[in-house]
VMD Tcl script that draws the C-alpha trace (Angstrom):
set ca {
  {-31.08 15.75 33.70}
  {-31.41 12.45 32.15}
  {-34.93 13.93 31.60}
  {-34.72 16.79 30.00}
  {-31.68 15.73 28.07}
  {-33.86 12.77 26.43}
  {-36.45 15.64 25.47}
  {-33.99 18.15 23.74}
  {-32.60 14.93 21.60}
  {-35.94 14.51 20.44}
  {-35.90 17.71 18.49}
  {-35.13 17.19 14.97}
  {-31.80 18.59 14.83}
  {-30.75 17.83 17.52}
  {-31.50 14.19 16.76}
  {-30.07 13.50 13.55}
  {-26.85 15.67 15.21}
  {-26.98 12.66 18.12}
  {-26.32 10.11 15.11}
  {-23.99 11.78 12.95}
  {-22.57 12.33 15.87}
  {-21.96 8.75 16.44}
  {-19.64 8.35 13.01}
  {-16.05 9.36 13.23}
  {-15.87 12.16 10.56}
  {-12.32 13.79 10.41}
  {-11.31 16.10 7.22}
  {-9.82 13.17 4.62}
  {-11.85 10.34 6.12}
  {-15.81 10.93 5.66}
  {-16.78 8.08 3.41}
  {-18.47 6.59 6.55}
  {-20.25 9.55 7.12}
  {-21.17 10.42 3.31}
  {-22.25 6.54 2.81}
  {-25.17 6.88 6.11}
  {-26.26 10.51 4.35}
  {-26.65 8.70 1.06}
  {-28.35 6.05 2.75}
  {-30.20 7.82 4.40}
  {-31.76 9.98 1.37}
  {-32.40 6.37 -0.48}
  {-34.59 5.25 2.82}
  {-36.45 8.73 1.44}
  {-36.10 8.54 -2.61}
  {-34.26 12.05 -1.42}
  {-32.22 12.20 -4.98}
  {-28.69 11.91 -4.40}
  {-25.17 11.52 -5.99}
  {-22.14 11.14 -3.87}
  {-18.16 11.99 -5.93}
  {-15.01 10.17 -5.67}
  {-14.14 11.77 -2.75}
  {-17.12 11.78 -0.94}
  {-19.07 15.62 -1.57}
  {-23.10 14.96 -1.48}
  {-25.55 16.42 -3.39}
  {-29.23 15.74 -2.44}
  {-32.33 17.45 -4.50}
  {-35.82 17.66 -3.28}
  {-39.03 19.36 -5.35}
  {-40.46 22.43 -4.41}
  {-43.19 21.68 -1.93}
  {-46.95 22.64 -3.34}
  {-47.36 26.01 -4.08}
  {-44.26 26.68 -4.22}
  {-42.94 24.64 -7.94}
  {-43.30 27.92 -9.85}
  {-40.21 29.34 -7.07}
  {-36.47 29.98 -7.88}
  {-34.43 27.07 -6.26}
  {-32.22 27.47 -3.80}
  {-29.13 25.51 -2.27}
  {-28.81 24.60 1.09}
  {-24.43 23.83 2.19}
  {-22.25 22.79 4.97}
  {-19.78 20.74 5.10}
  {-18.90 17.01 6.96}
  {-15.61 17.01 8.63}
  {-14.83 18.20 11.17}
  {-11.40 19.03 13.79}
  {-10.31 16.02 15.69}
  {-9.14 17.94 19.01}
  {-8.99 16.68 22.37}
  {-7.14 17.09 25.78}
  {-4.05 15.31 26.10}
  {-5.87 12.83 29.26}
  {-8.62 11.45 26.74}
  {-8.44 8.41 24.89}
  {-10.87 8.60 22.67}
  {-10.09 7.23 18.50}
  {-11.48 9.47 16.62}
  {-10.91 7.03 14.10}
  {-13.24 4.43 15.10}
  {-15.26 5.95 18.43}
  {-18.72 7.75 18.58}
  {-18.62 11.79 20.21}
  {-21.05 11.31 23.00}
  {-23.21 14.31 23.79}
  {-24.16 15.35 27.25}
  {-26.55 18.69 28.14}
  {-24.48 20.65 30.39}
  {-27.28 23.35 31.13}
  {-28.46 24.87 27.94}
  {-25.17 23.70 26.06}
  {-24.32 20.23 24.14}
  {-21.16 19.39 24.98}
  {-18.76 16.45 24.52}
  {-18.45 13.66 26.86}
  {-15.24 12.62 25.88}
  {-13.25 15.58 25.86}
  {-13.03 16.09 22.34}
  {-13.97 18.64 19.89}
  {-17.78 18.48 19.35}
  {-18.59 18.81 15.68}
  {-21.07 21.15 16.08}
  {-18.55 22.66 12.90}
  {-20.38 21.49 11.11}
  {-22.84 18.61 12.11}
  {-25.03 21.06 12.85}
  {-25.21 22.61 9.98}
  {-25.78 19.21 8.38}
  {-28.48 18.54 11.24}
  {-30.31 21.70 10.27}
  {-30.08 20.40 6.20}
  {-31.61 17.26 6.79}
  {-34.31 17.85 8.83}
  {-36.27 20.21 6.91}
  {-35.47 17.58 3.41}
  {-36.62 15.16 6.44}
  {-39.58 17.05 6.78}
  {-42.74 17.08 4.19}
  {-45.01 19.61 5.93}
  {-42.52 22.53 5.52}
  {-43.29 24.76 2.51}
  {-40.44 25.80 0.42}
  {-39.32 26.36 -3.06}
  {-36.93 23.49 -4.83}
  {-34.02 22.82 -2.92}
  {-30.32 21.43 -3.62}
  {-28.19 20.54 -0.74}
  {-24.32 20.18 -0.94}
  {-22.42 18.26 1.76}
  {-18.40 18.85 1.71}
  {-15.83 17.13 2.72}
  {-12.10 18.28 3.81}
  {-13.24 22.18 4.68}
  {-11.36 21.95 8.26}
  {-8.11 20.68 6.30}
  {-7.56 21.21 2.63}
  {-11.34 22.62 0.81}
  {-10.89 20.73 -1.58}
  {-14.56 19.34 -1.41}
  {-15.79 23.11 -2.03}
  {-13.16 22.74 -4.48}
  {-13.91 20.43 -6.46}
  {-17.58 19.06 -6.14}
  {-19.37 19.86 -9.15}
  {-22.59 21.80 -8.92}
  {-22.98 22.51 -13.10}
  {-26.51 20.99 -12.56}
  {-27.57 22.46 -10.01}
  {-30.22 25.82 -10.51}
  {-30.22 27.22 -7.60}
  {-28.84 31.00 -7.75}
  {-28.82 31.31 -3.98}
  {-27.82 29.70 -1.07}
  {-27.74 29.95 2.46}
  {-24.11 28.46 3.91}
  {-24.97 26.68 7.20}
  {-22.07 27.01 9.31}
  {-22.07 29.91 11.49}
  {-21.95 30.55 15.12}
  {-24.02 33.17 16.58}
  {-27.51 33.68 15.46}
  {-27.87 37.08 16.33}
  {-25.15 37.53 12.77}
  {-25.68 37.44 9.15}
  {-22.62 36.57 7.67}
  {-22.79 38.41 4.18}
  {-18.34 37.99 3.67}
  {-15.58 35.65 5.04}
  {-11.41 35.48 4.01}
  {-9.33 34.00 1.51}
  {-6.37 32.61 2.72}
  {-3.44 29.39 2.52}
  {-2.00 27.49 4.53}
  {1.85 28.35 5.89}
  {5.23 25.88 6.66}
  {8.50 27.78 7.51}
  {11.35 25.68 7.65}
  {14.92 26.58 8.84}
  {17.91 24.44 9.05}
  {19.05 24.38 13.04}
  {22.76 23.70 14.57}
  {23.47 22.40 17.51}
  {26.15 21.53 19.94}
  {28.18 18.19 20.05}
  {27.33 16.70 23.01}
  {25.44 17.77 26.35}
  {27.45 20.66 28.70}
  {29.37 19.41 31.37}
  {26.74 19.73 34.09}
  {23.68 20.03 33.12}
  {20.77 17.85 33.38}
  {18.09 17.07 31.42}
  {14.06 17.77 31.42}
  {11.28 18.81 29.77}
  {8.69 21.73 30.36}
  {4.89 21.39 29.46}
  {2.66 24.42 28.90}
  {-1.03 23.93 29.45}
  {-3.92 25.28 30.52}
  {-4.97 27.66 27.77}
  {-8.26 27.57 26.28}
  {-7.53 27.68 22.95}
  {-10.25 28.37 20.00}
  {-10.40 29.08 15.77}
  {-7.65 30.46 14.65}
  {-9.77 33.16 12.78}
  {-12.40 33.50 14.02}
  {-11.42 33.73 18.07}
  {-7.71 35.23 16.93}
  {-9.05 38.23 18.97}
  {-10.09 37.05 21.99}
  {-7.26 37.24 24.02}
  {-6.53 33.77 25.01}
  {-3.17 32.82 24.05}
  {-1.36 31.09 21.99}
  {0.76 28.71 23.98}
  {3.65 28.17 21.53}
  {4.31 32.09 21.81}
  {4.75 31.55 26.05}
  {6.76 28.92 26.06}
  {9.61 30.76 23.73}
  {9.72 33.13 26.52}
  {11.02 30.38 28.60}
  {13.17 29.69 26.74}
  {14.26 32.46 25.51}
  {15.45 33.04 29.37}
  {19.52 31.79 30.37}
  {18.55 29.40 32.62}
  {17.29 27.14 30.21}
  {19.30 25.97 27.05}
  {16.42 24.04 24.37}
  {17.28 20.33 22.95}
  {13.76 20.74 21.30}
  {10.47 22.18 20.84}
  {7.31 20.94 19.95}
  {3.39 22.37 20.16}
  {-0.23 23.10 19.03}
  {-1.50 19.69 16.92}
  {-3.61 21.84 13.34}
  {-3.07 25.42 12.24}
  {-6.34 25.90 12.43}
  {-6.71 26.26 16.19}
  {-4.47 28.34 18.10}
  {-2.16 26.27 20.24}
  {-3.33 25.24 24.01}
  {-0.58 23.19 24.67}
  {3.27 23.40 23.91}
  {6.11 21.25 25.50}
  {10.56 21.25 25.35}
  {12.94 19.40 25.90}
  {15.87 21.91 27.92}
  {19.16 21.55 29.76}
  {19.68 23.49 33.22}
  {21.91 23.11 36.06}
  {19.35 21.23 38.71}
  {15.74 20.65 39.28}
  {15.20 23.31 41.68}
  {16.82 25.96 39.10}
  {14.31 25.35 36.37}
  {10.76 24.60 39.10}
  {12.09 28.07 40.62}
  {12.07 29.71 36.68}
  {8.75 28.42 36.05}
  {7.18 29.04 38.78}
  {8.26 32.39 38.16}
  {7.13 33.06 34.22}
  {4.11 30.72 36.12}
  {3.54 33.97 37.80}
  {3.35 36.30 34.97}
  {1.48 34.56 32.74}
  {-1.87 34.12 34.76}
  {-1.19 37.37 35.51}
  {-1.39 38.25 32.06}
  {-3.94 35.92 30.86}
  {-5.82 35.63 33.94}
  {-9.07 36.00 32.32}
  {-8.97 33.58 29.56}
  {-6.82 30.83 31.46}
  {-7.00 30.89 35.16}
  {-5.95 27.06 34.76}
  {-2.78 27.82 33.10}
  {0.08 25.69 34.17}
  {3.97 24.92 33.87}
  {4.80 21.55 34.52}
  {8.12 20.17 34.71}
  {9.89 17.30 34.45}
  {13.25 14.89 33.98}
  {13.53 13.78 30.57}
  {16.14 12.94 28.30}
  {17.99 15.11 26.99}
  {20.80 14.64 24.39}
  {23.28 17.96 22.70}
  {20.86 21.88 22.71}
  {20.62 23.86 19.51}
  {23.72 25.86 19.52}
  {23.57 29.15 21.46}
  {22.89 30.90 17.73}
  {21.03 29.49 16.35}
  {18.66 29.55 19.17}
  {18.59 32.55 19.15}
  {18.07 32.81 15.46}
  {14.85 30.58 16.12}
  {13.57 32.84 18.33}
  {14.02 36.13 15.86}
  {12.70 33.91 13.20}
  {9.39 33.59 15.22}
  {9.18 36.78 16.72}
  {9.49 38.37 13.34}
  {6.98 35.72 11.90}
  {3.47 37.88 11.46}
  {1.54 35.64 14.33}
  {-2.15 37.14 15.60}
  {-4.14 39.89 14.22}
  {-2.62 41.68 11.42}
  {-5.09 44.38 10.31}
  {-8.73 45.14 11.96}
  {-11.33 45.74 9.61}
  {-12.43 49.55 8.45}
  {-16.38 48.52 6.96}
  {-16.96 46.45 9.87}
  {-15.96 48.09 13.39}
  {-14.48 45.32 16.06}
  {-14.18 43.07 13.41}
  {-10.70 41.60 12.22}
  {-9.54 41.96 9.02}
  {-6.65 39.99 8.48}
  {-4.91 37.13 10.85}
  {-1.91 34.47 11.04}
  {-2.18 31.53 13.53}
  {1.14 29.35 14.31}
  {-0.85 26.81 14.81}
  {1.99 23.90 15.34}
  {5.83 24.18 16.28}
  {8.87 21.37 15.80}
  {12.59 20.94 15.79}
  {12.18 17.74 14.86}
  {15.21 16.61 12.34}
  {17.16 19.19 12.69}
  {15.11 22.20 11.39}
  {12.62 24.45 12.49}
  {8.90 23.96 11.83}
  {6.49 26.00 11.96}
  {2.70 25.84 10.28}
  {0.82 28.92 10.25}
  {-2.66 29.36 8.93}
  {-2.76 32.73 6.59}
  {-6.19 34.95 6.42}
  {-7.70 37.83 5.03}
  {-10.58 39.64 3.83}
  {-9.42 40.19 0.65}
  {-6.75 38.27 -1.70}
  {-4.80 41.59 -1.99}
  {-4.01 41.28 2.24}
  {-3.07 37.76 1.77}
  {-1.26 38.34 -0.31}
  {0.66 40.88 1.42}
  {0.71 38.30 4.84}
  {3.00 35.68 2.27}
  {5.13 38.93 1.33}
  {6.26 39.52 4.57}
  {6.51 35.76 5.13}
  {8.87 35.24 1.83}
  {11.29 38.25 3.24}
  {12.03 36.91 6.60}
  {12.50 33.93 5.37}
  {14.68 35.15 2.03}
  {16.93 37.30 5.87}
  {17.36 33.69 7.70}
  {17.99 31.90 5.06}
  {14.74 30.00 5.34}
  {12.13 27.84 3.18}
  {8.50 28.38 3.44}
  {6.20 26.69 0.89}
  {1.88 27.12 0.71}
  {-0.67 25.33 0.85}
  {-4.72 24.35 0.98}
  {-5.46 27.67 -0.59}
  {-8.79 29.25 -0.62}
  {-10.83 32.30 -1.79}
  {-12.23 34.94 -0.35}
  {-16.23 35.93 -0.47}
  {-16.90 39.19 -1.37}
  {-19.03 41.44 0.40}
  {-21.85 42.28 -2.04}
  {-24.36 45.47 -2.14}
  {-27.46 43.88 -2.98}
  {-28.83 40.84 -1.86}
  {-31.88 39.69 -2.05}
  {-31.49 36.99 0.48}
  {-29.98 38.58 2.94}
  {-33.05 41.12 2.97}
  {-35.49 38.10 3.60}
  {-33.27 36.85 6.09}
  {-32.79 39.81 7.89}
  {-36.69 40.89 7.58}
  {-37.44 37.24 8.77}
  {-35.06 37.79 11.99}
  {-37.10 40.83 12.78}
  {-40.62 39.72 12.75}
  {-38.79 36.74 14.83}
  {-37.38 38.88 17.48}
  {-39.69 42.07 18.18}
  {-37.46 43.82 16.12}
  {-34.20 42.92 16.30}
  {-31.67 43.74 13.80}
  {-29.31 41.07 12.62}
  {-25.74 42.11 12.71}
  {-24.59 42.12 9.67}
  {-20.80 41.00 9.13}
  {-17.42 39.35 7.14}
  {-16.21 36.55 8.86}
  {-12.93 36.13 9.83}
  {-12.50 32.55 9.04}
  {-13.12 30.82 5.68}
  {-15.68 29.87 4.49}
  {-16.65 27.72 1.49}
  {-18.75 30.60 -0.29}
  {-15.99 31.64 -2.39}
  {-15.65 28.74 -3.43}
  {-19.38 28.84 -4.57}
  {-19.62 32.38 -5.93}
  {-16.11 30.92 -8.35}
  {-18.36 28.44 -9.59}
  {-22.11 30.32 -9.90}
  {-20.78 33.49 -10.51}
  {-23.82 36.28 -9.45}
  {-25.04 33.35 -6.80}
  {-27.04 35.23 -3.78}
  {-25.00 33.88 -0.13}
  {-25.93 34.62 3.19}
  {-24.54 31.93 6.07}
  {-25.93 31.11 9.61}
  {-26.03 28.86 12.32}
  {-26.80 28.72 16.10}
  {-24.97 29.80 19.32}
  {-22.24 27.91 19.14}
  {-18.78 28.78 21.13}
  {-14.89 26.83 21.15}
  {-15.00 26.10 18.10}
  {-11.77 23.78 17.28}
  {-11.13 22.73 20.70}
  {-12.29 20.18 23.04}
  {-14.54 23.01 25.26}
  {-17.01 23.07 21.55}
  {-20.09 23.63 22.68}
  {-23.42 24.48 21.05}
  {-26.96 26.47 22.95}
  {-29.64 23.62 22.83}
  {-32.08 26.48 22.99}
  {-30.18 28.36 19.78}
  {-30.35 25.40 17.89}
  {-34.18 25.34 17.70}
  {-34.08 29.15 17.20}
  {-32.17 28.59 14.72}
  {-34.00 25.59 12.73}
  {-37.44 28.04 13.22}
  {-34.89 30.57 11.11}
  {-34.57 28.47 8.73}
  {-37.60 27.39 8.14}
  {-39.47 30.59 8.46}
  {-36.56 32.33 5.20}
  {-37.82 28.74 3.38}
  {-41.11 29.48 3.05}
  {-40.57 33.26 2.43}
  {-38.24 32.03 -0.72}
}
mol new
graphics top color blue
foreach p $ca { graphics top sphere $p radius 0.5 }
foreach p [lrange $ca 0 end-1] q [lrange $ca 1 end] { graphics top cylinder $p $q radius 0.2 }
display resetview
């Protein structure tokens, strides 16, 4: 295993990815990784610009014989989603992510997200810049920040000095797919006041219910995989008359499908609560036998204050059930593809307020707006407040694309005539911002096989990284 792992990490892209993984790079905290890339470029006499929020633009002249070719832009984001198992002691502010090889999969040793999203894309672009033997047109490489939270990097980066009218985004997770469009969306915060009883009812005891063992995943790309939402499952338990709810918390990021959720409740006895938990565990394990075989519901005694009133909890449950959550509409242009969705990623009842934080996605701004109107209608009915943040624009499919033709032709040549599947991705990519900044720009997105983005099970195929990199270099030779 060690010999095989060492060989893998000698590969140009994997070696750079390993170096990147040693540098903390949570969204909003990208200075260290940005400075490292800046210094890396300067050591190689590669032109580099760094802005105030740590976006980077790197430039490399065309190789010999390609001087008259049109410039090409490569783009990736340098931040990552920082999720970890509840048992992990990893500190994302200072600890390196240690990589290991598990069969063909590169995974984190620390019970955390891996950061292949989009560290692999960053590493591939750097490897291209570092290879002086590779034929290529003039290259402009843009690395952005805060893709996983606000899209502030893509929204504000100044590319007015860039000459490229064609761009390859390196932020996809399937080497057989060519992304030709992506969603727009917005973050949403829904807040509704709650009422509590004045005291703990006589004869009731306090307990903690912890629902765990779901797989989670990317709130857009994995929304159709039926992995379950821990908040939704917990709510079903809390609606049982054997428990009274004191507080609820679950999820850590609106961009991730919640894997865990917990509540403080009151019940007649520990025996009663355990029986209730066992019943729901059996139900949920049956419903999610394939997607979450390790699903568990844990209970333990806990200190508990006064519960939410019955009327207030009924309103809470109704609001949650009516809030758009999961797939809203399938895409009629691309078979099997989700067109629009909403993911409730976080729930909280702190300060006697129900707070739901979600991520709305749609292939068109009109469908994003339609979901938003549904949320606003619910807010009006329940007396709740609603606010929006970190909106981003869709990248709409273009009928004509020379870059798309080059990519599909190259893939077929390298794979015995196999055809790439062209899809509009149900996730937000930064391409929409670049399309706005550079009208008429020719865009595609590619990447190697990755799984379980935005969850501690995130992994990337080592062999696919190698194939993806050879594919990228072959495209550059034709550009």
